Structure formats: structure tokens, C-alpha cells
Phi, psi and omega in degrees: 000142178288165178297131181289140171287163184290344178262005177280158175284126183250121181300334178292339180249020180299149175283001170087191182249158181297316181255131179291131181248108177257103187273129175282337179230156177264119182261062177091152182279074183241145174275179187295323180287327174295322177295321176302311180302314183293326178294324175296311184299325183272000184281153176296318184296328176290319179297326181294341182298341181292343179238031176242143185298136166260290175246312186264127180288125180043060186299139180282330183277151180281349190259358178281152179283147171236179183302325181293309182294324175300314181297322177295321179292321176299317181298322179295314180293316181296316182294320180298316180292321179298319180297316182295330182268357181075027179267175180282112184293322184292317177294317178301313181297317180299318179295319178297315182294328186268349196296336183253009186299332182278358181291133176281179176296154177066027171060222184291338176295316177295323178296320178298319180296318179290326177297318178294319182294328182256017184303324180268004185230029176100353177078184181225136179221123187295329180293314177295327180293330174301312181292320178300318180297317186280341181254345184228315192275327173287132183224060181275352186251148188285336189250355179203160175276155178085177182268358179054053181284162180292160177302318183295325178293313181293320178300315182296321178291324185289322190223037181297339177265006179125179180303149180246109183275326182231082182294145173291169185302320183292319179289322177298322178296316178294322181291328178293327179283329183209100184305114184261011176054055190296340184274353178261173178278156182279171177299161176297328177299318179292321179295320179290323177298320181294316181287331175296324176299313179299313182299318182295306186283333175304318187265320182288333177292331173299314180302310181293321180296321178287324177299324181279352181080014180265345173237150175238159178297321180301320177298314181300321184287356172288342177273118187304319183288333173287316180299321179297315180292322179298319179295320177300318181292317179298322177291324181291325182238057185290352179255011183246136177303141186299331181294345177271359191259351181301315178303327179292322177298316180298315180297317180297317180298316178298316180297317180297316181294315182296317179296323177297318178299316182297313181294315183293316181296315180297321179296321179291320176303314182291319183292318181285334182081042181289127179232348181219161174302328180291328174300322179298315183291334182256014186291337181079008180199163173284127181266317181276119180168189182282158166292165179301320182294315180291324179299322179292319177298319181294321177296321177297317178297318178299315179301317178300316182293322177294316183292324190252340181238298186299326179255019174298141182309321179294321178292319181295322179294317179294320180294320180296323177295317179297316179299319179298317182295317178295318177299318177299318182292322176303311182297317182296316182288331176290322182277328181224079183302335181290354173287341176284161173305152187305318183294323179286319180295321182293331182268003184294121179295157180278330189247156173273153005273358184299328184295307182291329178293325176296317177297319179295323176302316180296314182292321182296332179281349182292148167276166175304314184297314181295319179296319180295318180293317178296321178298318179295320180293320184281320187255008173075025179257163182296130179283156175300132183283344184285000000 
């Protein structure tokens, strides 16, 4: 790891963990942020990401991205940028790896179904559910619930997109247990993790969309900044068939975005005069991110992706099916709690809103495959063969 800058998060100065850990044995020479990262990697909820939707619901092909591979790609981009900026790579990587853990099955379609089911009970938010999962639902330790992550890790997950003025019930509950200073800005590590997420899915979703035949190169070249980069690549490899050049376009786009973040972030650090992590939290603005010019290009690309991929009729049909299945399962478990596994049914609270939130916890943890199979078992439909 490179030498940390004075405004980086330092594990030696961490605000610590909620529960004191007095270790009788030393489990490797790791600092607190390295332990956070490793706890994420070893968690059940992280392993489940391999069967959760990224873009394509229950993809038939082996080469499409899922939440797990997306999280790994985000971590690679985030760690590289953190190293270049002199930030804490381990904290950045841990935040990248954990950021999607709260997503239910079937992506945003599943989230919409849970939001509707909990509309009268505080709603559902996948970001808050990530923290709820890591602080309450994971139970690998004998004396407390959750992974007992550092304050900096929880803070970064809670507000990586900026201050939170009106936290949802789940985030408010976590904040009551451990004041996460929701009204301030997050660490630079959290900011870089957030922008790494944007860079990853902006570009890798293009790859998956074209692989699926839902996007074409001609459509992409309607975007001037994509067309400009494509021409540079074609000139660079004028002796190579164009069908071999799409991966080069994706790599170039990621590189351009990442370099823009590095230049812009460093310029803001210098202009604001950031000298401590607390300066970052009190800066009054997001420091880590795109330049204005790149941000506009990125917004244009997002609009294109929604119009041509995310809202493609085939995608919408698959999403509607996923939303229906999650909605059906919510209703089934509310009416017949014994349909849940014995441990979940036995722990079901008697009163609302705890009762429906408990059911939502169970559903949010499901993979696409498990949800599809359970729906088939309960409603008599064919189960997923995978």
C-alpha cells in the first residue's frame, strides 16, 4: 500500500467498533479496515451475491455480470483510484465489496415489490438494508449480532452519496445504535467507492447489453463522446476487425472516467485546502467525483442506457415477473408464516411493523434462484432448473 495522505482514513485513528473485541489469539497481522474487508468477503450475504441480478434477471448465459462480479469490478476500480490518491485502499475496497449486499432478488424490481409491501411500515431501501444486514442479520460471532464493523465502514455505507437528512427507518435504527454523523459528508474513501460504482456499471452494462443483443454499436455511436473514442480506437487498431474492438472501447471509457476522477478530486482537495479527514466531512460538498464536463457525459450515457437497455421491453417483462414473484411471496409469508424456514418462522414478531420487516429481511436475503424456486413450490409453478 502507498503512503497514506494526511486526509486519508487511518485505521490507527478509527472510532472503533460497537462491541469491544478482546482477542485471545491473533488472527493474522491485519489492521481494522483489513478486518472489515475480510469480514465482508467471508460473510454469507456476500456469497449470495453470485446469484443476484445485476442487469439481467436470472441470466441464462454464464458470461453476464451478477451482483458479485459487479462488486468485484467496482472494488478493482475503487482500489486503483484510492491508491493513486493516497487514500486507504482497504477501506475503499471493503466499501466497494459491501455496497450491494442489501439488494433483494431481481434487482430494482424486487426492491419495488418490497417498497410497496412496506409502504405503510416505513418502506424498503436497499442501501439501509445493507447496513441492517451487516449489523443485525449476519450472526457469525457468539456474543453479538452483526459483523461488528468499524464506525468508518458503517459511515461510508450510510452516506457514500452524501449527507442523509431524512434517514429511512432502517438507517435511523442503525444510527441510533451508533451515531454515524449523518449530516456531514462521508470520507474520501466512501466517495471514491461511490464513483467507482458508477464507472463500473456505466461501462460494463454496455458490454452485457451488447452481448445480449439488446444494444448495438450503431446505437452507441449516436453518442458523440462514444463515437469520438471509437474512432480513436479504430485508428489505433486499423488492422484489427471491428468486432474485436468493443472490449478496448470499454477499457478506454473506464480509463478516461477514472483519470477524470483522479484529476478532479486532487484539484478539489488542493483548492479547498483539505488537510484532515475531518476537513473532508466538513467540506460542504462532494470532493471525489467527475469534472462538470465528464459528469454531463455520464448523465447522457445513463439516459441512453435507461432508454435502450434498462427499459428495453425484454428487460421490463423480466423485471415485472420478478416483482410479481416477490410480491406473491410477501403475501404468502404474511398469510402462512410456517412457509418460511423454521428458524425464521419461530422468530417472527407478533406485532407490526416488526412483523412485516422480519418477512422483508428474509425476502431481501434471497437469491434470484431461491426466490424463483420458492415461488414455484408455493404456487405450483415450474421451479428454476439451475
